[in-house]
Backbone bond lengths (Angstrom), bond angles and torsions (degrees), N, CA, C in turn:
res aa  C-N    CA-C-N  psi(-1)  N-CA   C-N-CA  omega(-1)  CA-C   N-CA-C  phi
1 M - - - 1.448 - - 1.539 109.55 -
2 L 1.316 118.57 -39.83 1.452 123.16 -178.10 1.530 108.68 -62.39
3 G 1.282 118.64 -37.62 1.460 126.37 179.41 1.565 109.82 -60.62
4 I 1.307 118.25 -41.87 1.455 121.62 177.80 1.481 111.77 -66.16
5 I 1.387 114.18 -40.17 1.460 116.28 -177.51 1.501 109.15 -70.66
6 I 1.294 121.43 -36.10 1.470 126.49 177.01 1.571 107.23 -62.80
7 T 1.306 117.12 -47.79 1.470 122.74 179.92 1.517 109.56 -57.00
8 I 1.264 115.54 -45.83 1.521 118.64 -179.43 1.487 113.14 -64.71
9 L 1.343 117.05 -39.78 1.447 124.56 178.06 1.545 111.62 -63.58
10 I 1.340 113.44 -51.23 1.420 121.74 176.49 1.498 112.39 -58.33
11 G 1.298 116.76 -47.53 1.457 122.08 177.69 1.540 114.25 -58.89
12 A 1.329 114.54 -44.38 1.466 118.54 178.19 1.501 112.20 -66.40
13 L 1.302 118.95 -41.83 1.422 124.84 -180.00 1.505 110.53 -66.38
14 A 1.387 118.08 -45.09 1.443 120.98 176.12 1.450 113.36 -63.28
15 G 1.308 119.99 -41.19 1.455 125.61 179.71 1.560 107.12 -63.77
16 F 1.289 118.13 -45.69 1.487 122.81 179.62 1.541 108.35 -61.70
17 L 1.249 120.25 -51.66 1.464 121.92 -179.29 1.555 112.38 -63.12
18 A 1.321 117.08 -39.09 1.484 118.04 177.69 1.513 110.72 -67.44
19 G 1.274 115.04 -34.73 1.530 119.14 173.83 1.523 111.75 -60.00
20 K 1.335 113.03 -42.72 1.451 119.36 -177.70 1.513 109.96 -65.81
21 I 1.374 113.61 -42.00 1.506 118.77 -178.80 1.545 110.83 -66.02
22 M 1.323 115.28 -43.16 1.466 119.74 -170.35 1.525 113.40 -87.47
23 K 1.352 119.25 -31.41 1.475 119.07 -170.84 1.472 110.04 -131.54
24 G 1.342 119.82 -14.05 1.447 121.90 -170.74 1.450 118.77 82.61
25 A 1.334 118.04 8.43 1.441 120.99 178.50 1.517 110.02 -156.93
26 G 1.320 118.97 153.87 1.435 123.66 175.66 1.518 110.65 -79.77
27 F 1.314 119.06 174.45 1.457 120.45 -178.65 1.515 112.13 -120.16
28 G 1.322 119.69 15.36 1.445 121.96 177.51 1.565 106.44 100.29
29 F 1.260 115.94 155.57 1.494 121.44 -170.83 1.580 112.35 -54.92
30 W 1.314 116.09 -51.42 1.516 118.54 -172.51 1.531 112.54 -69.97
31 I 1.349 119.10 -36.21 1.457 119.11 174.40 1.538 110.15 -70.57
32 N 1.369 115.48 -46.16 1.428 117.93 175.74 1.593 112.46 -51.78
33 L 1.281 113.08 -43.01 1.497 117.23 -178.95 1.493 111.70 -65.32
34 L 1.343 116.04 -46.22 1.451 120.34 175.14 1.532 116.17 -55.98
35 V 1.341 112.79 -48.24 1.480 119.26 178.05 1.494 111.68 -65.44
36 G 1.345 118.06 -36.71 1.474 120.96 178.82 1.449 112.34 -69.26
37 I 1.338 119.63 -40.85 1.466 119.29 -178.70 1.478 113.05 -69.87
38 V 1.377 114.26 -42.20 1.477 119.33 -179.90 1.552 105.98 -68.83
39 G 1.326 116.97 -37.82 1.428 119.59 176.44 1.485 114.84 -62.39
40 G 1.321 117.75 -33.88 1.480 121.81 174.76 1.455 111.55 -62.01
41 F 1.350 116.90 -39.76 1.464 122.34 -178.18 1.562 107.21 -70.15
42 I 1.338 115.22 -43.52 1.442 117.01 -176.72 1.536 110.79 -68.47
43 G 1.389 114.64 -46.00 1.393 120.66 -178.69 1.563 111.66 -59.71
44 G 1.346 115.13 -41.88 1.488 119.90 179.92 1.518 109.44 -58.17
45 N 1.338 114.64 -46.28 1.455 120.76 -175.56 1.568 110.23 -69.40
46 V 1.274 116.25 -47.30 1.504 118.99 -178.79 1.553 108.84 -60.56
47 L 1.272 115.39 -47.60 1.491 117.67 -176.74 1.565 112.50 -67.29
48 A 1.339 116.24 -34.17 1.446 119.57 175.24 1.530 110.25 -66.17
49 W 1.354 115.84 -37.99 1.516 119.13 -178.92 1.518 109.21 -63.91
50 I 1.317 118.32 -33.57 1.457 117.69 -179.95 1.534 114.44 -97.16
51 G 1.285 114.79 8.55 1.459 122.92 172.93 1.588 115.09 82.04
52 I 1.257 119.95 26.48 1.450 122.98 176.96 1.524 108.42 -100.59
53 H 1.266 120.11 121.61 1.413 126.84 177.80 1.536 108.40 -128.08
54 W 1.330 118.26 116.90 1.517 120.25 179.31 1.512 112.96 -101.25
55 G 1.316 116.20 3.72 1.470 115.60 -174.11 1.468 115.02 82.73
56 E 1.291 116.16 -166.18 1.468 123.10 -177.01 1.469 115.11 -107.90
57 T 1.387 117.12 24.24 1.471 121.23 177.18 1.564 111.06 -71.65
58 I 1.241 115.18 153.63 1.489 121.27 -179.15 1.571 106.07 -60.59
59 I 1.329 120.14 -46.48 1.452 122.67 -179.26 1.525 111.39 -60.29
60 G 1.308 115.91 -40.34 1.485 119.34 177.81 1.494 111.72 -65.57
61 Q 1.303 115.96 -42.03 1.461 120.00 177.10 1.520 112.85 -64.03
62 I 1.296 116.39 -41.22 1.481 117.65 179.69 1.486 110.80 -66.19
63 V 1.360 117.86 -44.03 1.449 121.80 179.22 1.481 112.54 -61.49
64 T 1.347 115.36 -43.28 1.481 121.36 179.14 1.548 109.94 -62.10
65 A 1.294 116.52 -46.24 1.492 121.94 179.10 1.487 111.40 -64.91
66 V 1.291 121.31 -38.17 1.490 125.62 179.07 1.544 106.43 -67.92
67 I 1.287 120.67 -43.62 1.459 123.80 -179.98 1.611 109.17 -60.87
68 G 1.310 112.89 -49.38 1.440 119.15 177.51 1.561 115.32 -62.97
69 A 1.343 114.69 -38.60 1.469 119.41 176.05 1.531 112.95 -67.66
70 V 1.340 115.56 -36.76 1.454 119.06 177.78 1.572 108.55 -67.58
71 I 1.305 117.60 -40.09 1.416 122.31 177.44 1.563 110.85 -61.96
72 L 1.324 114.35 -43.56 1.456 119.94 176.02 1.489 112.27 -61.86
73 L 1.304 117.78 -46.08 1.510 118.80 178.97 1.454 114.06 -65.84
74 W 1.382 115.21 -34.02 1.461 119.23 177.95 1.561 112.19 -66.61
75 V 1.312 115.55 -39.43 1.502 121.34 177.32 1.542 109.50 -66.19
76 I 1.323 117.13 -41.15 1.440 120.64 178.21 1.500 109.84 -65.79
77 S 1.327 119.98 -40.67 1.468 119.72 174.72 1.488 117.23 -61.53
78 L 1.392 114.52 -34.88 1.435 117.33 174.75 1.587 113.16 -68.83
79 I 1.292 115.12 -35.51 1.444 119.38 178.41 1.525 109.93 -69.81
80 K 1.312 119.40 -38.57 1.422 121.52 -178.49 1.524 113.58 -70.89
81 K 1.367 118.35 -26.27 1.453 125.07 175.76 1.497 113.13 -64.26
82 K 1.358 116.47 -32.40 1.432 121.49 -175.96 1.506 114.43 -81.06
């Protein structure tokens, strides 16, 4: 149960930070959470592909999720422009 709560908190924080980085504002708790969780998956895979492993620390998980969420928001912005 604690793992789920930590995942939700990391996802929400990562989505909020990615929203600040990409647009200057967050999207609300639920969208931030979704972006952060999907971003964590994307970030984990992208970083693994290029050989970066930060371990299972909270800071490493947050940074990984933020990187993935920024990538996700960037791809979405490219799609919306077309």
